[in-house]
C-alpha positions in Angstrom: 138.4 283.9 -19.7 140.8 283.2 -16.4 140.9 279.2 -15.1 139.5 280.2 -11.7 136.5 282.0 -13.7 135.9 278.9 -15.5 136.2 276.7 -12.0 134.1 279.1 -10.0 131.3 278.6 -13.2 131.6 274.9 -13.1 131.3 274.7 -9.5 128.1 276.9 -9.6 126.8 274.6 -12.3 127.6 271.5 -10.2 125.4 273.1 -7.3 122.3 273.9 -9.5 122.1 270.8 -11.2 122.3 268.5 -7.8 120.7 271.3 -5.6 117.9 269.0 -4.3 120.4 266.0 -3.5 122.3 268.3 -1.5 119.8 270.0 0.5 118.8 265.9 1.2 122.3 265.4 2.1 122.4 268.3 4.4 119.0 268.1 5.5 119.4 264.5 6.9 122.7 265.2 8.7 121.1 268.1 10.5 118.3 266.5 12.1 120.1 263.8 13.2 122.9 265.8 14.6 120.3 267.5 16.4 119.0 264.5 18.0 122.1 263.5 18.9 123.0 267.2 20.5 119.7 266.8 22.4 121.5 263.8 24.1 124.5 265.1 24.7 126.7 263.2 21.9 130.5 264.7 21.7 131.2 267.2 21.7 127.7 268.9 22.9 128.6 266.4 25.9 130.4 263.6 27.7 128.5 260.8 25.7 129.2 258.9 22.5 127.1 256.9 19.8 128.3 253.5 20.8 125.2 251.1 22.1 124.5 247.6 22.0 126.6 246.1 19.3 128.3 249.0 17.9 129.6 249.5 21.7 130.7 245.6 22.0 131.5 244.8 18.2 131.6 247.1 15.4 133.6 250.1 17.1 136.3 247.4 18.1 136.5 245.6 14.8 137.1 249.4 13.4 139.8 249.8 15.9 141.4 246.8 14.6 140.7 247.7 10.9 142.3 251.3 11.5 145.2 249.7 13.1 145.6 247.5 10.1 145.3 249.6 7.7 148.1 252.2 9.2 150.3 248.9 10.0 149.5 247.7 6.7 149.3 244.1 7.9 147.4 241.4 6.4 143.5 241.7 6.2 143.7 237.9 6.2 144.4 237.0 9.9 144.4 238.7 13.1 145.7 237.4 16.6 143.8 239.9 17.9 140.5 238.0 19.1 139.5 234.5 19.8 143.2 233.0 20.3 143.1 234.0 16.1 140.6 234.6 13.8 140.1 234.7 10.0 140.0 238.6 10.1 138.9 238.7 5.7 135.4 237.2 6.8 134.8 239.9 9.8 135.8 242.5 7.1 133.0 241.4 5.0 130.6 241.5 7.4 131.4 244.5 9.0 134.1 246.6 7.8 134.1 246.3 3.8 132.5 249.9 3.4 135.2 252.3 1.6 133.9 255.0 3.8 135.5 253.3 6.4 138.8 254.8 5.4 138.0 258.0 6.8 139.4 256.3 9.7 142.9 257.1 8.7 142.2 260.8 9.5 141.7 260.2 13.3 143.3 259.2 16.2 142.9 256.2 18.4 141.0 258.4 21.1 138.6 259.7 18.7 137.3 256.6 17.2 134.1 256.8 18.7 133.9 260.2 16.8 134.8 258.6 13.4 132.0 256.2 14.0 129.5 259.2 14.3 131.0 261.0 11.4 130.0 257.7 9.7 126.6 257.3 10.5 126.0 260.8 9.6 127.6 260.6 6.4 125.8 257.4 5.4 122.1 258.9 6.8 122.9 262.0 4.1 124.2 260.1 1.3 120.8 258.1 1.9 118.7 261.1 1.7 120.8 262.4 -1.3 120.4 259.3 -3.4 117.1 258.5 -3.0 116.6 262.2 -4.6 118.5 261.3 -7.1 116.4 257.8 -7.8 113.1 259.9 -7.4 114.3 263.0 -9.7 115.4 260.9 -12.7 113.0 257.6 -12.2 109.9 260.0 -12.2 110.8 263.2 -13.4 110.1 265.5 -10.1 112.4 268.3 -9.3 111.0 270.1 -6.3 110.9 269.8 -2.7 108.4 267.4 -2.5 111.0 265.1 -3.8 113.6 265.9 -1.0 110.3 266.0 1.5 110.1 262.1 0.2 113.8 261.4 0.7 114.2 262.7 4.4 110.9 260.4 5.3 113.4 257.6 3.6 116.8 258.3 5.2 115.1 259.0 9.0 112.9 256.1 8.8 112.2 254.2 11.9 114.5 251.4 10.2 117.1 253.5 9.9 117.0 254.8 13.3 116.6 252.3 15.3 119.5 250.3 13.7 121.7 253.0 12.8 124.0 251.9 15.2 124.3 248.7 12.8 126.4 251.2 10.9 127.3 248.6 8.0 123.7 247.9 7.6 123.5 251.5 6.6 125.4 250.9 3.4 122.3 249.1 2.0 120.2 252.2 2.7 121.9 254.6 0.8 123.0 251.9 -2.0 119.6 250.7 -2.8 118.1 254.1 -4.5 121.0 253.7 -6.8 120.6 249.9 -7.8 116.9 250.2 -8.6 117.8 253.8 -10.6 120.5 251.6 -12.4 117.8 248.6 -13.4 115.4 251.6 -14.7 118.4 252.7 -16.8 118.8 249.2 -17.7 115.2 248.7 -18.4 114.2 252.0 -20.2 117.5 252.8 -22.0 120.0 249.6 -21.8 122.5 251.0 -20.1 123.6 248.5 -17.2 126.9 250.2 -15.5 125.2 252.0 -12.8 123.1 248.7 -11.8 126.1 246.5 -12.0 128.7 248.6 -10.0 126.2 249.9 -7.4 124.9 246.2 -7.2 128.3 244.8 -6.7 129.6 247.5 -4.5 126.9 246.9 -2.3 127.6 242.9 -2.3 131.1 243.8 -1.5 130.2 246.4 1.5 128.1 244.5 3.3 126.8 240.6 1.7 124.0 240.7 4.6 121.9 243.5 3.8 122.5 243.0 -0.1 120.7 239.5 0.3 117.6 241.4 1.6 117.6 243.9 -1.2 118.8 241.2 -3.9 115.6 239.5 -2.7 113.6 242.2 -3.3 115.3 242.9 -6.5 113.5 239.9 -7.6 110.0 240.6 -6.4 110.3 244.2 -7.7 111.4 244.0 -10.9 108.1 243.0 -12.5 106.7 246.3 -11.4 109.7 248.2 -13.3 108.6 246.4 -16.0 105.3 247.1 -15.8 106.3 251.0 -15.5 109.2 251.3 -17.9 110.0 248.8 -20.6 108.8 250.6 -23.7 107.9 247.7 -25.7 105.7 244.9 -23.3 105.7 242.0 -25.7 107.0 238.4 -24.9 109.8 238.7 -26.5 111.0 242.0 -25.4 110.4 240.9 -21.6 112.5 237.7 -21.7 115.4 239.8 -23.4 115.0 242.2 -21.1 115.2 239.8 -18.2 117.9 238.3 -19.5 119.7 241.3 -19.6 119.0 242.2 -15.8 120.1 238.5 -15.1 123.4 238.8 -17.1 124.2 242.5 -15.5 123.2 241.1 -11.8 125.6 237.9 -12.2 128.5 240.9 -13.3 128.0 242.5 -10.4 128.0 239.5 -8.0 131.1 238.9 -10.0 132.9 242.6 -9.0 132.0 241.5 -5.6 133.1 237.7 -5.7 136.3 238.2 -3.8 134.1 239.3 -0.8 131.0 236.6 -1.2 133.1 233.4 -2.0 134.9 233.4 1.4 132.0 234.3 3.3 129.6 231.5 2.2 132.4 229.5 3.5 132.6 230.6 6.5 129.0 231.1 7.0 129.2 227.4 7.3 131.2 227.4 10.0 129.0 229.8 12.4 126.0 229.1 14.6 123.5 230.4 11.7 124.5 227.2 9.7 122.7 225.2 12.1 119.1 226.5 11.4 116.4 224.1 10.2 113.3 225.1 8.3 110.3 225.6 10.9 107.7 222.8 10.7 104.5 224.9 12.0 103.2 228.3 10.2 102.4 230.9 13.0 101.9 234.6 13.3 103.3 237.3 14.6 100.8 240.0 15.3 97.3 241.4 15.0 96.3 243.8 12.0 96.3 246.9 14.2 99.8 246.4 15.7 101.2 246.5 12.4 99.6 249.5 11.4 100.7 251.3 14.5 104.2 250.9 13.8 103.7 253.2 10.7 103.1 256.3 13.1 105.1 259.0 14.1 107.7 258.4 17.2 106.8 254.7 17.4 109.2 252.9 19.9 112.0 251.4 18.3 112.2 247.5 18.5 115.9 246.6 18.8 115.9 243.7 20.7 112.5 242.6 20.3 109.3 243.5 18.9 107.7 244.4 15.5 108.8 245.9 12.1 110.4 249.4 12.6 108.5 250.7 9.3 107.6 254.2 10.1 108.3 256.5 7.0 106.4 259.7 7.5 102.7 260.1 8.5 102.4 261.6 4.7 103.2 258.1 3.5 101.0 256.3 5.4 98.2 258.7 4.6 99.2 258.6 0.7 99.9 255.0 -0.2 96.1 253.6 0.1 95.3 256.6 -2.4 97.7 254.9 -5.4 94.8 252.3 -5.6 92.6 254.7 -5.9 93.9 256.8 -8.7 93.1 257.1 -12.1 96.6 257.9 -13.0 97.8 254.2 -12.6 96.7 251.1 -14.8 94.8 248.0 -13.6 98.2 245.8 -14.1 100.3 248.2 -12.0 97.8 248.4 -9.2 97.4 244.5 -8.7 101.0 244.2 -9.1 101.7 246.8 -6.2 99.0 245.2 -4.2 100.1 242.0 -4.5 103.9 242.8 -3.5 102.9 245.0 -0.8 100.5 241.8 0.7 103.7 239.6 0.0 105.8 241.9 2.0 103.3 242.2 5.3 102.9 238.4 5.4 106.5 238.6 5.3 106.5 240.3 8.7 103.8 238.3 9.9 104.5 234.6 9.2 107.3 233.0 10.9 108.0 230.8 7.7 108.5 234.0 5.3 110.4 235.5 8.2 112.7 232.8 8.3 113.1 232.9 4.5 113.9 236.5 4.4 116.8 236.4 6.7 118.9 233.8 4.7 116.7 230.5 6.3 117.7 231.6 9.7 115.8 233.1 12.7 117.6 236.2 13.6 119.0 236.6 17.4 117.1 239.6 18.5 116.9 242.9 15.9 113.7 241.8 14.6 112.9 242.2 10.8 115.8 243.3 9.4 114.5 243.2 5.7 111.8 246.3 6.6 114.4 248.7 4.9 113.3 247.3 1.2 109.5 247.6 2.5 110.1 251.2 3.5 111.7 251.5 0.4 108.5 250.7 -1.4 106.3 252.6 0.5 107.8 255.7 0.3 108.2 255.1 -3.4 104.7 254.2 -3.5 103.5 257.5 -1.9 105.8 259.5 -4.0 104.1 258.8 -6.9 100.9 259.3 -5.5 101.3 262.9 -5.1 100.8 263.7 -8.6 97.3 262.2 -8.3 96.1 264.9 -5.6 93.9 267.1 -7.6 92.0 263.9 -8.3 90.8 264.1 -4.9 88.4 266.6 -3.8 89.1 268.7 -0.1 86.3 266.5 1.5 87.6 263.3 0.4 91.3 264.5 2.1 89.5 265.3 5.2 87.8 262.1 4.9 91.1 260.5 5.1 92.3 262.7 7.5 89.5 261.2 9.8 90.3 257.9 8.6 93.9 258.2 9.7 92.8 260.0 13.2 90.7 256.8 13.4 93.1 254.1 13.3 95.2 256.1 15.7 92.4 255.9 18.5 91.8 252.3 17.7 95.2 251.2 17.9 95.6 252.8 21.1 92.8 251.0 22.6 93.4 247.4 20.7 97.6 247.6 20.4 99.4 245.3 23.0 101.7 248.5 23.7 99.4 251.2 23.4 100.4 254.8 22.4 100.8 257.3 25.3 98.3 260.3 25.1 101.2 262.9 24.5 101.9 260.7 21.5 98.5 260.4 20.4 97.9 264.0 20.6 101.2 264.6 18.3 99.9 262.4 15.6 96.6 263.8 15.5 98.3 267.6 15.5 100.5 266.3 12.7 97.7 264.7 10.8 95.6 268.3 11.1 98.9 269.9 9.9 99.1 267.5 6.2 96.0 267.5 6.1 95.8 271.7 5.7 98.8 271.3 3.3 96.9 268.1 1.0 94.0 270.2 1.1 95.4 274.0 0.2 94.2 275.5 -3.5 94.8 273.0 -6.5 94.0 275.2 -9.5 96.3 276.3 -11.9 96.8 279.9 -10.3 98.5 278.4 -7.7 101.9 278.0 -7.4 103.0 274.9 -7.2 106.3 275.4 -5.7 104.4 277.0 -2.6 102.9 273.9 -1.8 106.1 271.8 -2.4 107.7 274.3 0.3 104.7 274.1 2.6 104.8 270.3 2.5 108.6 270.1 2.8 108.6 272.4 5.9 105.7 270.0 7.3 107.9 267.0 6.8 111.0 268.5 8.1 109.1 269.1 11.3 107.4 265.8 11.7 110.9 264.3 11.8 112.8 266.9 13.6 109.9 265.6 16.6 110.5 262.1 15.7 113.8 261.7 15.4 115.0 263.8 18.6 112.3 261.5 20.2 113.1 258.1 19.1 116.5 259.1 19.5 116.2 260.0 23.2 113.9 256.3 23.7 117.1 254.8 22.4 119.0 256.4 24.7 117.0 255.7 27.5 116.5 251.7 26.5 120.1 251.2 25.4 122.1 254.0 26.8 124.5 255.8 24.8 127.9 255.3 26.5 130.6 257.7 28.2 133.3 258.1 26.2 135.5 258.4 28.9 137.2 254.9 29.7 136.2 253.5 25.9 139.4 255.1 24.1 139.7 258.1 25.6 140.8 259.5 29.0 144.1 259.1 31.3 143.8 255.6 32.3 142.9 254.2 28.6 146.1 256.3 27.4 147.9 254.8 30.2 147.0 251.0 29.0 147.4 251.8 25.5 150.6 252.8 26.1 151.6 249.9 28.0 150.1 247.3 25.4 152.6 249.0 23.2 155.7 248.6 25.2 155.0 245.0 25.6 154.6 244.7 21.6 157.8 246.4 21.2 159.9 244.5 23.7 158.6 241.0 22.9 159.9 239.6 19.4 158.3 236.0 19.6 154.5 234.7 20.2 152.8 235.4 23.4 149.3 236.6 24.1 147.9 239.1 26.9 144.8 240.3 28.6 143.1 243.0 30.1 140.9 243.0 33.4 137.9 243.7 33.8 137.3 244.0 29.6 135.6 247.2 28.7 134.0 244.4 26.2 134.2 241.3 24.8 136.4 242.4 22.0 139.0 244.6 23.9 142.1 242.6 22.0 140.8 244.7 18.9 139.6 247.4 20.5 143.2 247.9 22.2 145.0 245.9 19.4 146.8 243.3 21.2 146.7 239.6 21.0 144.1 238.3 23.2 141.7 235.5 23.8 138.2 237.2 24.2 136.0 237.8 20.9 132.8 238.5 19.7 132.1 238.2 16.1 129.1 236.4 14.5 131.3 235.3 12.1 133.2 233.0 15.0 133.0 229.5 14.5 131.1 227.8 16.8 132.6 224.6 17.4 135.7 226.7 19.3 133.3 228.7 21.4 131.9 225.1 22.5 135.2 224.0 23.7 136.2 227.8 25.3 132.8 227.4 27.2 133.9 224.3 28.5 137.1 225.4 29.6 135.4 227.7 31.8 135.2 230.9 29.9 132.6 233.4 30.1 130.0 232.7 26.5 127.3 233.2 25.3 127.6 229.4 23.8 126.9 231.0 20.0 129.7 233.3 18.9 131.6 234.4 21.7 134.0 234.3 24.6 135.2 236.4 27.1 138.6 236.7 29.4 136.5 237.4 32.8 138.4 234.8 34.7 140.9 232.3 34.1 143.5 230.0 35.8 147.1 230.1 35.9 147.7 226.7 33.9 145.2 227.5 31.5 146.2 230.8 30.6 149.9 229.2 30.8 148.9 226.8 28.0 147.2 229.0 26.1 150.2 231.2 26.0 148.7 234.0 28.2 152.1 236.0 29.2 150.8 239.2 30.3 147.7 240.2 32.5 147.1 243.8 33.1 144.4 244.6 35.7 142.6 248.0 35.8 140.8 247.3 38.9 140.4 244.7 41.2 143.7 243.9 42.6 144.1 240.0 44.2 147.2 238.7 46.0 149.5 237.0 43.2 152.0 234.8 44.0 153.2 233.3 40.9 153.1 236.1 38.6 155.4 238.5 38.4 154.2 242.3 38.8 156.0 244.9 35.9 154.6 247.9 36.3 152.0 249.5 38.4 150.4 252.8 37.9 147.7 253.7 40.0 144.9 251.2 39.5 147.0 249.8 36.6 148.8 246.5 36.8 150.9 244.4 34.8 151.6 241.1 35.4 154.0 239.0 33.4 153.1 235.2 33.6 156.5 233.1 33.8 155.1 229.7 32.9 153.5 230.8 29.7 154.3 228.5 26.4 154.4 228.6 22.9 151.4 228.7 20.1 151.9 224.9 20.2 153.4 222.0 21.4 153.8 218.2 21.0 151.1 215.4 22.7 150.7 211.9 22.9 148.5 210.4 20.3 145.8 210.0 22.6 145.1 213.5 22.6 143.2 213.0 19.4 140.0 211.7 21.0 140.0 214.0 24.1 137.2 216.0 24.5 136.1 218.5 26.7 132.6 217.3 26.9 129.9 219.8 28.9 130.6 219.2 32.3 132.5 221.5 35.5 135.6 223.4 33.7 138.1 222.1 36.7 138.0 218.4 35.4 137.8 219.2 31.8 141.4 221.3 32.8 142.6 218.3 34.7 141.9 215.9 31.8 143.2 218.4 29.1 146.9 218.6 31.5 146.6 215.1 32.1 146.3 214.3 28.3 149.0 216.7 27.5 151.8 215.7 30.6 150.7 212.5 32.1 150.1 215.0 35.3 146.9 214.2 37.0 144.9 216.5 39.6 146.4 219.9 39.1 143.2 221.2 40.6 141.6 219.7 43.7 137.9 220.4 44.8 137.0 222.1 47.9 134.4 221.8 50.3 131.1 223.9 50.3 128.4 224.7 52.6 125.4 227.2 52.8 126.1 230.7 54.6 123.9 233.5 55.1 120.8 234.7 53.1 118.8 237.6 52.7 115.2 237.7 51.7 115.4 234.0 50.7 115.5 230.2 51.3 118.4 227.9 50.4 119.0 224.5 50.2 122.2 222.6 48.9 121.1 220.3 46.3 124.5 218.3 46.1 128.4 219.4 47.1 128.4 222.1 44.3 124.7 223.1 43.4 122.0 225.2 45.7 118.6 226.0 45.1 116.8 228.9 46.4 113.2 230.6 46.8 113.1 233.8 47.4 110.8 235.4 50.1 109.5 239.0 49.1 109.2 239.7 45.4 109.6 243.4 45.8 113.4 243.1 47.3 116.3 242.1 46.2 117.9 238.8 47.4 121.4 237.6 48.5 122.8 234.6 48.9 126.3 233.5 50.1 128.8 230.2 49.9 131.4 229.4 52.3 134.9 227.8 50.9 136.0 224.9 53.6 139.6 224.1 53.8 142.0 227.1 52.0 145.7 226.7 53.0 147.8 229.1 51.2 146.6 228.0 48.1 145.5 229.7 44.9 141.9 229.4 44.8 139.5 229.2 41.8 135.8 229.1 41.5 133.3 228.7 38.6 129.6 230.0 38.7 127.2 228.0 36.7 124.1 230.0 36.2 121.5 230.8 33.5 122.2 233.7 31.5 121.1 237.4 33.1 119.2 236.0 36.1 122.1 237.2 38.8 122.9 241.3 39.1 126.2 240.9 40.3 128.8 239.0 42.3 132.0 239.2 44.6 134.2 237.0 46.7 135.2 237.8 50.3 138.5 237.2 51.2 138.5 238.3 54.8 137.7 241.7 54.3 138.9 242.1 50.9 136.5 242.1 48.2 136.6 241.2 44.5 133.9 241.6 42.0 133.2 239.5 39.2 130.6 239.6 36.5 127.8 236.9 37.4 125.3 237.7 34.7 126.6 234.5 32.8 128.4 231.6 33.9 131.9 232.3 34.3 135.6 231.4 36.2 137.1 233.5 39.0 140.6 234.0 39.9 140.5 234.6 43.7 144.3 234.6 43.9 146.4 233.5 46.7 144.5 232.8 49.7 146.2 232.3 53.2 145.3 229.6 55.6 142.4 230.7 58.3 141.3 233.4 56.0 137.4 233.1 55.3 136.5 232.9 51.7 133.0 233.3 50.4 131.3 234.0 47.3 128.5 236.7 47.5 125.2 236.6 44.7 122.7 239.1 44.3 119.5 238.9 42.6 117.6 241.6 41.8 114.0 242.3 42.8 112.3 241.5 39.6 114.1 238.2 39.3 112.8 234.5 39.3 111.1 233.8 42.4 112.8 230.0 42.4 115.8 228.8 41.1 119.4 227.5 41.2 122.8 228.1 40.8 126.2 226.1 41.3 129.9 227.1 42.5 132.7 224.8 41.9 135.6 225.7 44.1 139.1 224.6 43.7 142.9 224.9 44.8 146.1 224.3 42.3 148.4 222.0 43.7 151.6 224.2 42.8 154.3 221.5 42.5 152.1 219.1 40.3 151.4 222.6 38.0 155.0 223.6 37.6 156.1 220.0 36.8 153.3 219.8 34.1 154.1 223.1 32.5 157.9 222.2 32.4 156.9 219.0 30.5 154.9 220.9 28.1 157.6 223.5 27.8 159.9 221.0 26.9 158.0 219.8 23.9 156.7 223.2 22.7 157.7 224.6 19.3 160.4 227.1 19.3 159.6 230.1 17.3 162.0 231.8 14.7 159.3 233.7 12.9 155.8 235.2 13.7 153.6 237.4 11.6 149.6 237.6 11.0 149.6 234.8 8.5 153.0 233.3 8.7 154.4 231.0 11.5 158.1 229.3 11.4 159.8 227.2 14.1 161.0 224.1 15.5 160.3 221.3 17.6 162.1 218.3 19.2 159.7 215.6 19.6 160.8 213.0 22.0 158.0 210.6 20.2 156.0 210.5 17.6 152.4 212.2 18.5 150.3 215.1 18.0 151.5 218.8 17.7 148.6 220.5 19.5 148.2 224.3 18.5 146.5 226.5 20.8 144.9 228.0 17.4 141.4 227.9 16.6 141.0 225.5 14.0 140.4 226.6 10.1 140.8 224.9 6.9 142.7 228.0 5.7 145.8 226.7 7.4 148.4 224.9 5.9 151.4 222.9 7.5 154.9 222.0 5.9 157.0 219.7 8.4 160.2 219.8 6.6 159.3 221.4 3.6 156.6 218.6 3.2 152.9 219.8 3.4 150.7 217.4 6.2 147.0 217.2 6.9 145.3 219.3 9.5 142.5 218.2 11.9 140.6 219.6 14.9 141.0 218.4 18.3 137.9 218.7 20.3 136.4 220.3 17.3 138.1 223.3 18.2 141.7 223.7 17.9 144.6 222.9 14.9 146.6 220.2 15.3 148.6 217.9 13.0 151.0 214.8 13.5 154.6 214.7 13.7 157.1 212.1 13.6 160.0 212.0 16.6 163.0 213.9 16.0 163.8 217.5 15.2 161.5 219.1 12.9 161.1 222.4 11.1 157.6 223.7 11.2 155.9 226.5 8.8 152.2 227.2 8.8 150.8 229.9 6.8 147.1 231.2 6.3 144.9 232.1 3.3 141.4 232.5 3.7 139.5 229.8 1.6 138.2 231.0 -2.0 139.8 233.9 -1.6 141.9 233.3 -4.8 139.0 232.1 -7.0 137.0 234.8 -5.5 139.5 237.2 -6.4 140.0 235.8 -10.1 136.5 235.9 -10.6 136.3 239.6 -9.6 139.3 240.5 -11.5 137.7 238.9 -14.7 134.6 240.9 -13.8 136.4 244.3 -13.7 138.0 243.2 -17.2 134.9 243.0 -18.8 133.2 246.0 -17.3 136.5 247.9 -18.6 136.5 246.3 -21.6 133.1 247.4 -22.3 133.6 251.0 -21.1 136.6 251.5 -23.4 134.9 250.1 -26.5 131.8 252.3 -25.5 129.3 249.9 -25.9 125.7 251.4 -24.8 125.1 248.6 -21.8 128.4 250.2 -20.0 127.1 253.5 -19.9 125.9 255.1 -16.9 
C-alpha cells in the first residue's frame, strides 16, 4: 500500500471520527460570519469588528504584541504606553492566548482582519470542544450534540462580549476542563484536566477565576453523576486527587499567575470594599426574559447575557420532572441553579463572583458558567423526551408563550412586537419538532436532523439581529484611518523614520489620537495609555498635571504644554489635523495634513533635583499651579505660567453666571435644543496660550477655540488641557463649548487660561538639562548612563514607579522610591556617577520556577506512563 493511500485513509478516518466537532466548528463560524457580512464587515464592506475596548485597548495591545514578536524585544516592559509600563501584566490580562501567534501571518494594515479571524476561530473552537465534551461525557453521537454546541458557542454572552476576545478563551476551554474532570473522576486520568485548566489560567487569569469558582461548585454534581463508588472513602480520595491536579494545573500557569497577582494590587480594582447592605438587581420576569432569542445585548449596563437557545429554556425545567434522574441529582442541580440565579441578583454574591470587586460596566461577567450549566442540563433532558406526551409538550409550549407575553408586560425593557412574534413562531417550531413521532419505528436520526435545523435557523436569525443591535448601539468602526489607508501609512512611515534616526532616549505623541493607546497601536514611545493593569497612583499624578484621564486606569495625550512635554521627554509631536501656530517647536516634515514637529527642549529620562522634591505633591488642583510648583522644585524658577483673565461671552439657549475668575454656572432654557457657551480670554500679548477645561465626564458634546477666525477643535468630553499655540496681541481668543439637547439643564464648568513666560521657561529647562542623565545605552529593560550631580539630591525619572525597577549607582544597588506616589526616583550623592537601571517583572523568576517544576512533574508522569498522566 502506497504512502499516499495510507495518508488519505488516515485523513478519512480522522474526518469520520471527528465529524460532529468539525460540523460544530464550521457552523459556528458560518453563522457568526454571516451576521458580520450583514453589517458590512470587511471584505464585504468598509467596516471592521472593532467596538468599545476592542477598538481602544485590545487591538492596540495586539499591535504592540505583534511588533514585539517580530522584533524579538522584551515581553517584560514596554515604553510604548504610559511613559513606560510593565508589559508582562498586560500580556497576562489581554494577550497570552497561544492563538495570538496568528498575528505573525498578517501585515500591520490587516490587524483588524487578524482580530476577526481570532474571534471566528475561538467561536468555532467553543462549538467543537463543547461537542467533544457532550459526546464523551454523555455518549450521544448525533446532530443534537451539534445543535446544543451551537447554542453554547453562539450564546448571548458569547455575542455580547465577543469583542472581549481574551474572554473567549474561557468559553472554548471550559468544556475541556470539565471533560478532563469527568475523566479524572471516572477513570483516574488527569492529564486533560491539568493541561486545560493550566492553559486557561495561563491564557486569561480573569475568566479563569469564574471557571475555577464554578468548578468548585459543579464538582459535587459530577461526583453524583460519574463516581463509580460513592462511599466516604472514595469521595475523599477523589476530592484529594482533583485538588492535587488542580494545584498542578495552577503550578503550570504560575509564571503568569504570580506576577499578575502583584500587578493587580497596584490597580484601581484593589481598592474595592465589601458591600455593607444587601440589594437586588432585578425581578423574576426581567431575569426570565433574558433567556429569549434576540434579547438585547447588555454591554455597558443591564441584566445578564444568558440567552442560549429557546430549546434550552423549554427543556431545562423538564430535568426536574423526568424519571431518568435521581432525587439526589435533582436536589443538587436545583440548589446550584438557585445559587447561580441569586449570584446574578444579589450585590454581595455578584461582588464575590467578580473577585471581590464590582465591575466597571460589562455586567455579570460570570454568566458564561451559567450558560454552560444550563445547556448541559437541557442536553441531558433530551433523552427524557419520550416520557412526556404530546399534550404535555403542548402545555409546555403554552407556558413558554405565556411567559413571553407576561414578560412583555412586566419587564422594565419590554420586547417589541416583531420580537414577540418571532419568539412565538420559534416556540411553535420547536413544539412541532418535540412532538414528532416517538415510537420505535421512527428514525431518531431524522429527529436529530430536524432539531439541528430548527436550532440553526433560530441561531442564524438571533445572531444576525444581535450583531445588528451591537452595531447600532456601539458602532463597528471603519477600517480606514485606524491601521489602513494612506494617512496612516504615512504616519507609520514617519514614526519608523524617527526611530531609525534616534539612538538615545526620546518620546513622541500623535494628535489628535485615534485611541487612548495610540503608542501601542502605532508602536512608538509615548505617554497615552488605557489598561486595566495600569497603576492607579501614576494616573492620579498625570491627571493633576492636566492630562485627559478616566481617573482609574487611563491617561491620554490630547493636549499638553511645552514645559511639561520637555520635562517628560516628548521630543516629537505629530499632528494629523488641527494646525496651530508653533513658534518654539521646529517643523521637520509636512505632507498634507500631517506635520512632524521636533521639540528642541526635550530632556532625558531622568534628572537631578533638590532633596525637597521628595515632599512635593501634585495634589488635586488646577494643572498650571501644579506644573509651576513642579518646575520650581526642579529648577528654582517660579511662575513659568501666568494666569489670564476670563469673562463670559455670548451664549445660546442658556443663562450663564461667572462664579469666580475660573468657574461658570449655567442654566439651559429649552430642553429640546443644544446650548452654546463661550468665554473670552483677555490680555493676550504675543505669547503661547494654554487652557485647561474642568468638567464632569461626558457632559459636554464638543468644544473648540477661536483665535481670530481660526478654529482649533478639542475633545471636551472630559477635563483636558489644550495647546492653543502662539497668539498675537490684539487677536480675540475665545473658548466655545457645546452641550447636546439631552444634556443636564443646570451645571457648570471651569476654564483656566494661562500664558507661558518664554525667558523663564528657557532658563528652567537649561538648568534641568544640565543635571540630566546622559544616556549611553537604552533598551526595553535596561538603561545605562551617567550624571554629574552638582550637589547631593534626588535623581527623578519620568518612569512610572514600579518595584520591578532595580538601580545601581557606580555598581552599587540603591533603594528606589516614588515621588508623588507616581514616579520612580532614587538618591544620588554629589559628583559624577554611572547609573544602571534594570527591569524585571516582580515574582516572574519564582513563577517561572514553579511552572518549570510543574512541567517536569507532568513529563515524568507521562514518561513513566502513570495512569494519572493519561488523556
